[in-house]
C-alpha positions as CSV (number, residue, x, y, z in Angstrom):
1,X,2.3,-1.7,-26.2
2,X,-1.2,-2.0,-27.5
3,X,-4.1,-1.9,-25.2
4,X,-4.2,-5.7,-24.6
5,X,-5.9,-5.5,-21.2
6,X,-7.2,-9.0,-21.3
7,X,-3.6,-10.3,-21.7
8,X,-2.1,-8.5,-18.7
9,X,-5.0,-7.6,-16.4
10,X,-7.4,-10.1,-14.8
11,X,-10.5,-9.7,-12.5
12,X,-9.3,-9.5,-8.9
13,X,-6.1,-7.7,-10.0
14,X,-5.1,-4.9,-7.7
15,X,-5.2,-1.4,-9.2
16,X,-4.1,2.0,-7.8
17,X,-5.5,5.3,-9.1
18,X,-3.6,8.5,-8.9
19,X,-5.0,11.9,-9.7
20,X,-3.8,13.5,-13.0
21,X,-2.8,17.2,-13.2
22,X,-1.6,17.4,-9.6
23,X,2.2,17.1,-9.4
24,X,4.1,16.7,-6.2
25,X,4.5,20.2,-4.8
26,X,7.6,21.7,-3.2
27,X,6.4,20.8,0.2
28,X,6.5,17.1,-0.7
29,X,2.7,16.6,-0.9
30,X,2.0,13.5,-3.1
31,X,-0.8,13.1,-5.6
32,X,-3.9,11.7,-4.1
33,X,-3.9,7.9,-4.5
34,X,-6.8,5.4,-4.2
35,X,-6.6,1.6,-4.0
36,X,-9.1,-0.7,-5.6
37,X,-9.4,-4.0,-7.6
38,X,-10.5,-5.0,-11.1
39,X,-14.0,-6.4,-11.4
40,X,-14.1,-7.1,-15.1
41,X,-12.3,-6.4,-18.4
42,X,-15.1,-5.3,-20.7
43,X,-12.9,-4.8,-23.8
44,X,-9.3,-4.1,-24.7
45,X,-9.8,-0.4,-23.7
46,X,-12.5,-0.5,-21.1
47,X,-12.4,-1.9,-17.5
48,X,-14.7,-2.1,-14.5
49,X,-13.3,-1.6,-11.0
50,X,-14.7,-1.4,-7.5
51,X,-15.4,2.1,-6.2
52,X,-12.4,2.8,-3.9
53,X,-12.8,3.2,-0.1
54,X,-11.0,5.3,2.3
55,X,-11.4,4.8,6.1
56,X,-14.3,2.4,5.5
57,X,-16.1,5.1,3.4
58,X,-16.8,5.0,-0.4
59,X,-14.9,7.6,-2.4
60,X,-17.3,8.8,-5.1
61,X,-14.8,9.6,-7.9
62,X,-16.4,11.9,-10.5
63,X,-17.5,10.8,-14.0
64,X,-15.0,12.4,-16.6
65,X,-12.3,12.4,-14.0
66,X,-8.9,11.3,-15.4
67,X,-6.5,9.1,-13.5
68,X,-3.1,7.4,-13.7
69,X,-3.7,3.7,-13.2
70,X,-1.3,1.1,-12.0
71,X,-2.3,-2.6,-12.4
72,X,-0.5,-5.2,-10.2
73,X,-0.6,-8.3,-12.3
74,X,1.2,-11.7,-12.0
75,X,3.4,-10.5,-14.9
76,X,4.5,-7.3,-13.3
77,X,3.3,-3.7,-12.8
78,X,1.4,-2.0,-15.8
79,X,0.5,1.6,-16.2
80,X,-1.9,3.7,-18.3
81,X,-4.1,6.8,-18.1
82,X,-7.9,6.4,-18.0
83,X,-11.1,8.4,-17.8
84,X,-14.1,7.5,-15.7
85,X,-17.1,7.1,-18.1
86,X,-19.7,5.7,-15.8
87,X,-20.4,4.7,-12.2
88,X,-23.3,2.7,-10.9
89,X,-24.5,0.4,-8.1
90,X,-24.9,-3.3,-8.8
91,X,-26.8,-4.9,-5.9
92,X,-24.6,-3.7,-3.0
93,X,-21.4,-3.2,-5.1
94,X,-20.4,0.2,-6.4
95,X,-18.7,0.1,-9.7
96,X,-16.6,2.5,-11.8
97,X,-16.2,2.1,-15.6
98,X,-13.0,3.5,-17.1
99,X,-11.8,3.9,-20.6
100,X,-8.1,3.8,-21.3
101,X,-6.8,7.1,-22.9
102,X,-3.3,5.9,-23.4
103,X,-1.5,2.6,-24.2
104,X,-0.9,0.1,-21.5
105,X,2.8,-0.1,-20.7
106,X,5.0,-2.1,-18.3
107,X,6.2,0.0,-15.4
108,X,9.8,-0.7,-14.8
109,X,10.3,1.1,-11.4
110,X,10.1,-1.3,-8.6
111,X,6.8,-0.9,-6.7
112,X,5.3,-2.7,-3.7
113,X,1.6,-2.9,-3.3
114,X,0.4,-1.2,-0.1
115,X,-2.2,-3.2,1.8
116,X,-4.6,-1.2,4.0
117,X,-4.9,-2.8,7.5
118,X,-5.0,-2.2,11.2
119,X,-2.2,-4.1,12.9
120,X,-0.7,-3.5,16.3
121,X,2.9,-2.6,16.3
122,X,5.5,-1.7,18.9
123,X,8.5,0.5,18.1
124,X,11.4,2.5,19.5
125,X,14.3,4.6,18.1
126,X,17.6,2.8,17.7
127,X,20.5,3.8,19.9
128,X,23.7,5.2,18.4
129,X,25.6,2.0,19.0
130,X,22.8,0.0,17.2
131,X,22.9,2.3,14.3
132,X,26.7,2.1,14.1
133,X,26.6,-1.7,14.2
134,X,23.9,-1.8,11.6
135,X,25.9,0.4,9.2
136,X,28.9,-1.9,9.6
137,X,26.6,-4.9,8.8
138,X,27.0,-6.4,12.2
139,X,24.8,-9.3,13.4
140,X,22.8,-9.5,16.6
141,X,23.1,-5.8,17.1
142,X,19.6,-4.9,18.4
143,X,18.9,-4.7,22.1
144,X,15.6,-6.6,22.5
145,X,15.1,-5.7,26.2
146,X,14.6,-2.0,25.7
147,X,11.1,-0.6,26.2
148,X,8.8,-0.2,23.2
149,X,5.9,2.2,22.4
150,X,2.6,1.2,20.9
151,X,1.2,2.2,17.5
152,X,-1.0,0.9,14.7
153,X,0.0,0.0,11.2
154,X,-2.5,1.4,8.7
155,X,-0.8,0.0,5.5
156,X,2.0,-2.4,4.9
157,X,4.0,-3.5,1.8
158,X,7.1,-5.4,0.9
159,X,9.1,-2.2,1.0
160,X,7.8,-0.6,4.2
161,X,4.8,0.5,6.2
162,X,2.8,3.5,7.4
163,X,1.7,3.7,11.0
164,X,-0.1,6.2,13.4
165,X,0.8,6.9,17.0
166,X,0.3,9.5,19.7
167,X,4.0,10.5,19.5
168,X,6.3,11.5,16.6
169,X,9.7,10.3,15.5
170,X,12.1,12.6,13.7
171,X,12.3,12.2,9.9
172,X,15.3,10.2,8.8
173,X,15.6,8.5,12.2
174,X,16.0,4.7,12.4
175,X,13.4,2.8,14.4
176,X,12.8,-0.8,15.4
177,X,9.4,-2.1,14.2
178,X,8.0,-5.1,15.9
179,X,4.7,-6.7,14.8
180,X,3.1,-10.1,14.1
181,X,1.8,-11.5,10.8
182,X,-0.2,-14.7,10.1
183,X,2.2,-16.7,8.0
184,X,1.4,-20.3,6.9
185,X,-1.4,-20.4,9.5
186,X,0.8,-19.3,12.4
187,X,1.6,-15.9,14.0
188,X,5.2,-14.9,13.3
189,X,7.0,-12.0,15.0
190,X,9.0,-9.5,12.8
191,X,11.7,-7.2,14.2
192,X,12.6,-4.9,11.3
193,X,14.6,-1.7,11.2
194,X,13.0,1.1,9.2
195,X,13.9,4.6,8.2
196,X,11.3,7.3,8.9
197,X,10.7,9.0,5.6
198,X,8.1,11.5,6.7
199,X,5.9,12.5,9.7
200,X,2.7,14.5,9.7
201,X,0.0,15.3,12.3
202,X,-3.4,14.2,11.2
203,X,-5.8,17.1,10.6
204,X,-8.8,15.1,11.8
205,X,-7.0,13.8,14.9
206,X,-4.8,16.3,16.7
207,X,-2.0,14.7,18.6
208,X,-1.9,11.7,16.3
209,X,1.0,11.4,13.9
210,X,1.3,9.4,10.7
211,X,4.7,8.0,9.9
212,X,6.0,6.6,6.5
213,X,8.7,4.1,7.0
214,X,11.0,2.2,4.6
215,X,12.7,-1.0,5.7
216,X,16.5,-1.0,5.8
217,X,17.4,-4.5,7.0
218,X,14.7,-6.8,5.7
219,X,16.1,-9.9,4.0
220,X,14.5,-11.5,0.9
221,X,12.8,-14.3,2.8
222,X,11.1,-11.9,5.2
223,X,10.1,-9.6,2.4
224,X,8.5,-12.5,0.5
225,X,6.7,-13.6,3.6
226,X,5.2,-10.1,4.0
227,X,4.2,-10.0,0.3
228,X,2.6,-13.5,0.7
229,X,0.7,-12.3,3.8
230,X,-0.6,-9.3,1.8
231,X,-1.7,-11.6,-1.2
232,X,-3.4,-14.0,1.2
233,X,-5.3,-11.3,2.9
234,X,-6.4,-9.8,-0.4
235,X,-7.6,-13.1,-1.6
236,X,-9.5,-13.6,1.6
237,X,-11.1,-10.2,1.3
238,X,-12.1,-10.9,-2.4
239,X,-13.7,-14.2,-1.5
240,X,-15.7,-12.6,1.3
241,X,-16.8,-9.8,-1.1
242,X,-17.9,-12.3,-3.7
243,X,-19.8,-14.2,-1.0
244,X,-21.7,-11.0,0.0
245,X,-23.0,-10.1,-3.4
């Protein structure tokens, strides 16, 4: 596929940047990833994006740094490799300019955009009888009266979520995740079962544990509502950003 950026990528499009030259190691550490959005398509092989942020701080990616880019467009997920050729400040907006160093191609593996947030969540581990009923596709199997523990979702997607808490679940355990999202102007409660993929203690906050969770019982309607919530929040953030500059 030729570098037809303007055909597949538009301003406001979400983009993820992953470091090149750092493969996943034997301990399971993933390549460092940053989230941003497209500001402008300057040519068919040059794009401007917003400087990514991490924990409300700008990440000053270096000029000449090379990254694996993933563009989340209305037509699907597109991937290419790119090099940062410039960075500058335009009024209060920090900008990165990148040149494509490979052809843009459609990425076939199913991906869900991860939206950074701070949402309250309650959770608990499933009991054995709940797990057994879930595996046999039983209905009405969860016990809603059991006590839950508090946590905070730090990013969410149509495929799962990441949360932090002052306790740790065991990897591969099944947990009930309960949280509210603003859907069609109203708060809606979600009670979804997820599998804990990984757990790690934060270096900067001892006693606080980050959990990566994949949904196991979300239906298509709920998944679409979560994705719609993410899109709506992204649009709102983009409108607010445009109003500031």
